[in-house]
C-alpha positions as CSV (number, residue, x, y, z in Angstrom):
1,M,97.9,45.8,109.6
2,P,100.7,43.9,107.7
3,D,102.8,47.1,107.7
4,K,102.3,47.4,111.5
5,E,103.3,43.7,111.9
6,N,106.4,44.2,109.8
7,V,107.4,47.3,111.9
8,K,107.0,45.2,115.1
9,K,109.0,42.4,113.6
10,K,111.8,44.8,112.6
11,R,111.8,46.4,116.0
12,G,111.9,43.0,117.7
13,G,114.8,41.9,115.4
14,L,116.7,45.1,116.2
15,L,116.1,44.7,119.9
16,S,117.3,41.1,119.9
17,K,120.4,42.1,118.0
18,L,121.2,44.8,120.5
19,L,120.7,42.5,123.4
20,G,122.9,39.9,121.7
21,M,125.7,42.4,121.0
22,G,125.5,43.7,124.6
23,F,125.7,40.1,125.9
24,F,128.8,39.2,123.9
25,R,130.5,42.6,124.8
26,I,129.9,42.0,128.5
27,V,131.1,38.3,128.3
28,A,134.2,39.4,126.4
29,I,135.4,41.6,129.3
30,P,136.3,38.8,131.8
31,V,137.8,36.8,128.9
32,S,140.1,39.6,128.1
33,L,140.9,40.2,131.8
34,I,141.8,36.5,132.3
35,T,144.1,36.7,129.3
36,S,145.8,39.8,130.7
37,I,146.2,38.1,134.1
38,V,147.8,35.0,132.6
39,L,150.2,37.1,130.6
40,A,151.0,39.5,133.5
41,R,151.7,36.7,136.0
42,S,153.7,34.6,133.5
43,L,155.8,37.3,132.0
44,G,156.4,39.6,135.0
45,A,156.3,43.4,135.0
46,E,159.1,44.1,132.5
47,S,158.1,41.6,129.8
48,F,154.4,42.3,130.2
49,G,155.2,46.0,129.7
50,Q,157.0,45.1,126.5
51,Y,154.1,43.1,125.3
52,S,151.6,45.8,126.2
53,F,153.7,48.5,124.4
54,M,153.9,46.4,121.2
55,M,150.1,46.0,121.2
56,T,149.7,49.7,121.7
57,L,152.1,50.4,118.9
58,L,150.2,48.0,116.6
59,A,146.9,50.0,117.3
60,V,148.6,53.3,116.4
61,L,150.5,52.0,113.3
62,A,147.4,50.4,112.0
63,V,145.5,53.7,111.8
64,P,146.8,54.6,108.2
65,V,145.7,51.1,107.1
66,T,142.4,50.8,108.9
67,G,141.4,54.5,109.7
68,G,138.1,55.3,108.0
69,V,137.9,52.0,106.1
70,R,135.1,50.6,108.4
71,S,133.0,53.9,108.2
72,I,133.3,54.3,104.4
73,L,132.5,50.7,103.7
74,T,129.5,50.7,106.1
75,R,128.1,53.8,104.4
76,E,128.8,52.8,100.8
77,V,127.7,49.1,101.2
78,A,124.5,50.3,102.9
79,I,123.8,52.6,99.9
80,A,124.6,49.9,97.4
81,R,122.4,47.4,99.2
82,H,119.5,49.9,99.3
83,D,119.9,50.6,95.6
84,E,120.4,47.0,94.7
85,D,123.6,48.1,93.0
86,L,125.9,45.2,92.8
87,D,128.6,47.0,90.8
88,R,128.9,49.7,93.5
89,F,129.2,47.0,96.1
90,K,131.9,45.1,94.3
91,S,133.9,48.2,93.3
92,V,133.9,49.7,96.8
93,A,134.8,46.4,98.4
94,R,137.6,46.1,95.8
95,A,138.8,49.6,96.6
96,A,138.9,48.9,100.3
97,F,140.8,45.7,99.7
98,V,143.4,47.3,97.4
99,W,143.9,50.2,99.9
100,V,144.5,47.8,102.8
101,V,146.9,45.5,100.9
102,S,148.8,48.5,99.4
103,C,149.2,50.4,102.7
104,S,150.1,47.2,104.6
105,A,152.7,46.2,101.9
106,L,154.2,49.7,102.1
107,F,154.4,49.8,105.9
108,C,155.8,46.2,105.9
109,M,158.6,47.2,103.5
110,L,159.4,50.4,105.4
111,G,159.4,48.7,108.7
112,L,161.5,45.8,107.6
113,L,163.9,48.2,105.9
114,A,164.1,50.2,109.1
115,I,164.9,47.0,111.1
116,Q,167.6,46.0,108.5
117,L,169.3,49.4,108.6
118,S,169.1,49.5,112.4
119,L,167.0,52.7,112.4
120,I,164.7,51.6,115.2
121,P,165.4,52.6,118.9
122,D,167.6,50.5,121.1
123,G,165.9,48.2,123.7
124,E,164.7,44.6,123.9
125,K,161.1,45.4,123.1
126,W,162.0,46.8,119.7
127,S,163.2,43.3,118.7
128,Y,159.6,42.3,118.5
129,L,158.7,45.1,116.0
130,W,158.7,42.6,113.0
131,I,155.7,40.8,114.6
132,V,153.8,44.0,114.8
133,I,154.5,44.8,111.2
134,V,153.4,41.4,110.0
135,M,150.1,41.9,111.9
136,L,149.2,45.2,110.1
137,P,147.5,43.5,107.0
138,L,145.5,41.3,109.4
139,M,144.3,44.5,111.2
140,G,143.4,46.0,107.8
141,L,141.5,42.9,106.6
142,G,139.6,42.9,109.9
143,A,138.5,46.5,109.2
144,V,137.3,45.5,105.8
145,R,135.3,42.6,107.3
146,D,133.7,44.9,109.9
147,G,132.7,47.5,107.4
148,L,131.2,45.0,105.0
149,L,129.2,43.3,107.8
150,K,127.9,46.6,109.2
151,G,126.9,47.8,105.7
152,M,125.0,44.5,105.2
153,K,123.1,45.2,108.5
154,E,125.0,42.4,110.4
155,P,126.5,44.3,113.4
156,F,126.0,41.3,115.6
157,W,128.6,39.4,113.7
158,V,131.1,42.3,114.1
159,V,130.7,42.1,117.8
160,F,130.7,38.3,117.9
161,L,133.9,38.0,115.8
162,S,135.9,40.9,116.9
163,L,135.0,41.5,120.5
164,F,134.1,38.0,121.7
165,L,135.6,35.3,119.5
166,H,139.0,36.9,119.1
167,P,139.7,37.3,122.8
168,L,138.3,33.8,123.4
169,F,140.7,32.3,120.7
170,L,143.5,34.4,122.2
171,L,142.9,33.1,125.7
172,A,142.8,29.5,124.4
173,I,146.0,29.9,122.5
174,V,147.8,31.6,125.4
175,A,146.6,28.8,127.7
176,L,148.0,26.2,125.3
177,V,151.3,27.9,125.0
178,F,151.5,28.3,128.8
179,W,150.7,24.6,129.3
180,F,152.9,23.0,126.6
181,G,155.6,25.6,126.1
182,E,157.1,28.8,127.4
183,L,155.1,32.0,127.5
184,T,157.3,34.9,126.3
185,V,156.7,38.3,124.8
186,A,157.2,36.8,121.3
187,S,154.9,33.8,121.9
188,G,152.3,36.2,123.3
189,L,152.4,38.4,120.3
190,L,152.4,35.4,117.9
191,S,149.3,34.1,119.8
192,Q,147.6,37.4,118.9
193,M,148.5,36.9,115.3
194,V,147.2,33.3,115.2
195,A,143.9,34.5,116.9
196,M,143.6,37.1,114.2
197,V,144.1,34.6,111.4
198,L,141.6,32.2,112.8
199,V,138.9,34.9,113.2
200,L,139.6,36.1,109.6
201,F,139.2,32.5,108.3
202,L,135.8,32.2,110.0
203,S,134.9,35.7,108.8
204,W,135.2,34.5,105.2
205,F,132.5,31.8,105.8
206,V,130.3,34.4,107.5
207,L,130.6,36.9,104.7
208,T,130.0,34.3,101.9
209,S,126.9,32.9,103.7
210,K,125.2,36.3,103.8
211,E,122.8,37.3,100.9
212,S,123.8,40.8,100.0
213,F,121.5,41.5,97.1
214,S,118.4,40.0,95.6
215,G,117.8,40.9,91.9
216,A,120.7,43.3,91.8
217,R,120.6,45.8,89.0
218,Q,123.6,47.1,87.0
219,G,124.7,50.5,88.2
220,E,127.5,52.9,87.8
221,R,130.9,51.6,89.0
222,Y,132.1,53.1,92.2
223,A,134.6,55.9,91.6
224,T,137.7,54.4,93.3
225,G,139.6,57.6,92.6
226,N,137.4,59.3,95.3
227,W,138.5,56.8,97.9
228,I,141.3,58.8,99.4
229,R,139.2,62.0,99.4
230,M,136.5,60.3,101.3
231,L,139.0,58.5,103.6
232,L,140.7,61.6,104.9
233,P,138.0,63.0,107.3
234,F,137.4,59.5,108.7
235,F,141.1,58.9,109.0
236,F,141.6,62.0,111.2
237,I,138.6,61.2,113.4
238,N,139.9,57.6,113.9
239,L,143.5,58.9,114.5
240,I,142.2,61.2,117.3
241,K,140.2,58.4,118.8
242,V,143.1,55.9,118.8
243,L,145.6,58.4,120.1
244,G,143.2,59.5,122.8
245,T,142.9,55.8,123.9
246,H,146.5,54.9,123.7
247,M,148.5,58.1,124.2
248,A,149.5,57.5,127.8
249,M,150.8,54.0,127.0
250,L,152.6,55.2,124.0
251,L,154.4,58.0,125.8
252,L,155.3,55.7,128.7
253,G,156.9,53.3,126.2
254,F,159.1,56.0,124.8
255,M,159.8,58.0,128.0
256,D,159.9,55.5,130.8
257,T,160.6,51.9,131.7
258,D,158.8,48.7,130.6
259,Q,157.7,48.3,134.2
260,A,156.0,51.6,134.1
261,V,154.1,50.5,131.0
262,A,153.0,47.3,132.7
263,A,152.0,49.2,135.8
264,F,149.7,51.5,133.8
265,R,148.3,48.7,131.8
266,V,147.2,46.8,134.9
267,A,145.8,49.9,136.5
268,E,143.9,50.6,133.3
269,R,142.4,47.2,133.4
270,G,141.2,47.6,136.9
271,A,139.8,51.1,136.4
272,Y,137.8,49.9,133.4
273,F,135.5,48.1,135.9
274,V,134.7,51.5,137.5
275,G,133.6,52.9,134.2
276,M,131.9,49.8,132.9
277,A,128.5,51.1,134.1
278,L,128.9,54.0,131.7
279,V,129.8,51.7,128.8
280,L,126.7,49.7,129.4
281,I,124.6,52.8,129.6
282,N,126.0,54.1,126.3
283,I,124.9,50.8,124.7
284,V,121.4,51.0,126.0
285,I,120.2,54.6,125.9
286,P,120.9,56.0,122.4
287,P,117.6,54.8,120.9
288,Y,115.7,56.4,123.8
289,I,117.6,59.7,123.4
290,V,116.9,59.7,119.7
291,E,113.2,59.0,120.2
292,A,112.8,61.7,122.9
293,W,114.7,64.2,120.8
294,R,112.7,63.6,117.6
295,N,109.5,64.1,119.8
296,H,111.0,67.5,120.9
297,D,110.7,66.3,124.5
298,R,113.7,68.0,126.2
299,R,112.3,67.1,129.6
300,K,112.4,63.4,128.8
301,V,116.0,63.7,127.4
302,K,117.0,65.4,130.6
303,K,115.4,62.7,132.7
304,I,117.1,59.9,130.7
305,L,120.5,61.6,131.2
306,S,119.9,62.3,134.9
307,Q,118.8,58.8,135.7
308,S,121.5,57.1,133.7
309,A,124.2,59.3,135.4
310,L,122.8,58.7,138.9
311,N,122.4,54.9,138.3
312,G,125.9,54.8,136.8
313,L,127.4,56.5,139.8
314,L,125.6,54.2,142.3
315,L,127.1,51.2,140.4
316,S,130.6,52.7,140.0
317,L,131.2,54.3,143.4
318,P,131.4,51.1,145.4
319,I,133.9,49.6,142.9
320,A,136.0,52.7,143.1
321,L,136.0,52.7,146.9
322,V,137.0,49.0,147.0
323,F,140.0,49.8,144.7
324,I,141.0,52.9,146.7
325,V,140.9,51.0,150.1
326,F,142.0,47.5,149.0
327,G,143.4,48.1,145.6
328,E,147.0,47.3,146.5
329,N,146.1,43.8,147.9
330,I,143.7,43.2,145.0
331,V,146.3,44.0,142.4
332,G,148.9,41.8,144.1
333,M,146.5,38.9,144.5
334,V,145.2,39.0,140.9
335,F,148.2,40.1,138.8
336,G,151.1,39.1,141.0
337,H,153.4,40.6,143.6
338,D,155.4,42.5,140.9
339,F,152.4,44.8,140.3
340,K,151.3,45.3,143.9
341,E,153.1,48.6,144.6
342,I,153.7,50.0,141.1
343,S,150.1,49.8,139.9
344,Y,148.2,50.9,143.0
345,L,148.5,54.7,142.8
346,P,147.8,54.7,139.0
347,L,144.8,52.5,139.7
348,V,143.4,55.0,142.3
349,I,144.0,58.0,139.9
350,L,142.3,56.3,137.0
351,S,139.4,55.0,139.1
352,I,138.7,58.6,140.3
353,G,138.9,59.7,136.6
354,Q,136.3,57.0,135.6
355,L,134.0,58.3,138.4
356,V,134.2,61.7,136.9
357,N,133.3,60.3,133.5
358,V,130.3,58.5,135.0
359,L,129.3,61.7,136.9
360,F,129.0,63.6,133.6
361,G,126.9,60.8,132.2
362,A,126.1,60.2,128.6
363,A,126.5,63.8,127.4
364,L,128.9,62.8,124.6
365,I,126.4,60.2,123.3
366,L,123.7,62.9,123.4
367,L,125.7,65.2,121.2
368,A,126.4,62.4,118.7
369,M,122.7,61.4,118.6
370,T,121.4,64.9,118.1
371,G,123.5,65.9,115.1
372,F,126.4,67.7,116.8
373,E,129.2,65.3,115.9
374,R,131.6,68.1,115.1
375,D,131.5,69.1,118.8
376,V,132.4,65.6,119.7
377,V,135.4,65.6,117.5
378,W,136.6,68.9,118.8
379,S,136.2,67.7,122.4
380,Q,138.3,64.6,121.7
381,L,141.0,66.7,120.0
382,L,141.1,69.1,122.9
383,G,141.2,66.3,125.4
384,L,144.1,64.6,123.5
385,I,146.2,67.8,123.5
386,V,145.7,68.3,127.2
387,S,146.3,64.7,128.1
388,A,149.5,64.5,126.0
389,G,150.8,67.8,127.4
390,I,150.4,66.9,131.0
391,A,151.6,63.3,130.5
392,V,154.8,64.6,128.8
393,A,155.4,67.0,131.8
394,L,154.6,64.5,134.6
395,I,155.9,61.1,133.3
396,P,159.6,62.0,134.0
397,L,158.6,62.9,137.5
398,W,156.1,60.2,138.5
399,G,156.1,57.6,135.7
400,A,152.8,55.6,135.4
401,S,151.1,57.9,137.9
402,G,152.0,60.9,135.8
403,A,150.5,59.2,132.7
404,A,147.4,58.5,134.7
405,L,147.1,62.1,135.8
406,G,147.4,63.2,132.2
407,T,144.7,60.7,131.2
408,V,142.3,61.9,133.9
409,A,143.0,65.6,133.0
410,G,142.2,64.9,129.4
411,H,138.9,63.1,130.3
412,F,137.9,66.0,132.6
413,V,138.5,68.6,129.8
414,V,136.5,66.5,127.4
415,N,133.6,66.2,129.9
416,V,133.6,69.9,130.7
417,F,133.7,70.9,127.0
418,V,130.9,68.4,126.1
419,A,128.8,69.5,129.0
420,Y,129.1,73.1,127.8
421,C,128.1,72.1,124.3
422,V,125.1,70.2,125.6
423,I,124.0,73.2,127.6
424,K,124.5,75.6,124.7
425,R,123.2,73.4,121.8
426,V,120.6,71.2,123.4
427,K,119.6,73.6,126.2
428,I,119.7,71.1,129.0
429,R,122.0,70.2,131.9
430,P,123.6,66.8,131.1
431,S,123.9,65.4,134.6
432,F,121.8,64.9,137.7
433,L,123.7,67.6,139.6
C-alpha cells in the first residue's frame, strides 16, 4: 500500500509540474507578443528589422557555446544524482562551465578583432554586433543553468526562468526605456542583455536552494576529456534545430533589406497563433502516446493522433481564415502602418504552412516517443536543406514572401518524411485523413 501511495504521489507531482510548465509557457506568449509590438511600433520597420536580425544572429552564433550543453548536463547530472555521486556532479558541472567560458571568450576575442579590423559587412545593423558578442557568455551560462535544473528534476524552474520570467523582465525593461528614454535598436538589445543578467542572478539563488544529494558517496571523477566527444552529436542536432528555426530570417538579413526582415518577423509572430494548437498538443499528449505504445495498443495510438490532429485543425482553421481575410488590417492595427502591406502576404503563406503542420498532427512527437529519434533528425536536416535552397532562390524575387515560401516548403517536406516513417516504422497513419 505505501508503494502504491508513493506512486500516486509521484504521478500527482509530475502532473502538477506539467500543468505548471504549460501554464507559464502559454502566459509567456502574449508577454513576448506585447514586447514585439512595442518594439515594432516604436522602432519602425527598418530598425525593427535590424533588431530582429541581431537576435537571430545571436541564436545562431550561440550554438557552438550552448549546443549540446543542456542535453549532456541533463543526462550526466541525472546519473550522478541517481548514483549519489557528488564527484561526478561537480566535475561535469565544472566541465560545462569551463567549456562555456572558454568558447565565449574565444568568440568574443574573434568578434571584437573582426570589428577592429573592419572585417564585418557594411550596414548600420552590423554596428550592433558587439552587443551580440557580449551576450554570448550569458547564453552559455543560461544553457548550463537549464541543464543542471533538468538533471536535478526541476524542469518547472527551467520553464519559469527562461520562458516566462525572461520575457516578463524584457517587457518591463523595454517599457521603462520607452517611458523614460528613447527606444532604439541598441537600447532594445541592451534591454535583452539586462533581462538575461537578472534571470541569471535569480537562477543562482534557485540552484543553491535545491538539495542535489543526500549522503553523497565518493565516486570516480568525471572524465572531462570526453566532453567534446560527447558534445559533438548533440551539437549537430542543436545546430540543425536552430538553423531550421532561424534560416529564413538569417538569409533575409544577408540577402535583402532590413524592412524584409521586419516583415517576416511580424508575419512569423502572427502565424505562430495558427500553430499554437499543435504546440499545446505536443505538450499534453507525449505521456499518453508512451503509455499506449508500451501497452502495444496501436489502435489507441492511432486514435490519440487522429483526435489531436482533428481538434488542432478545428482550433487553428478559424484563426488562419481570420488572418487570410482580415490579416492586412490586423497587422496594421497591431504592429503599425509600416507593416500593413509588407507583412500581409508572408503572414498568409506562413499561416497556410502552420495549417499543414497541424493537419499532419503529432507525428514527429510519435517518432521521438517510440525510439525513432534518428528519423526525426534526418527529417529536420532534409527540411533545412529544402527550406534554405528554395529561400535562396526566391528571396531575390519576392523578399519576405520568398523566405516564407521556403519555410513552408521545408515544413511540408519534414511532415511528409515523418508521416512516411510513421507508416513504415509504427505501422499506423499519423493523421485523421
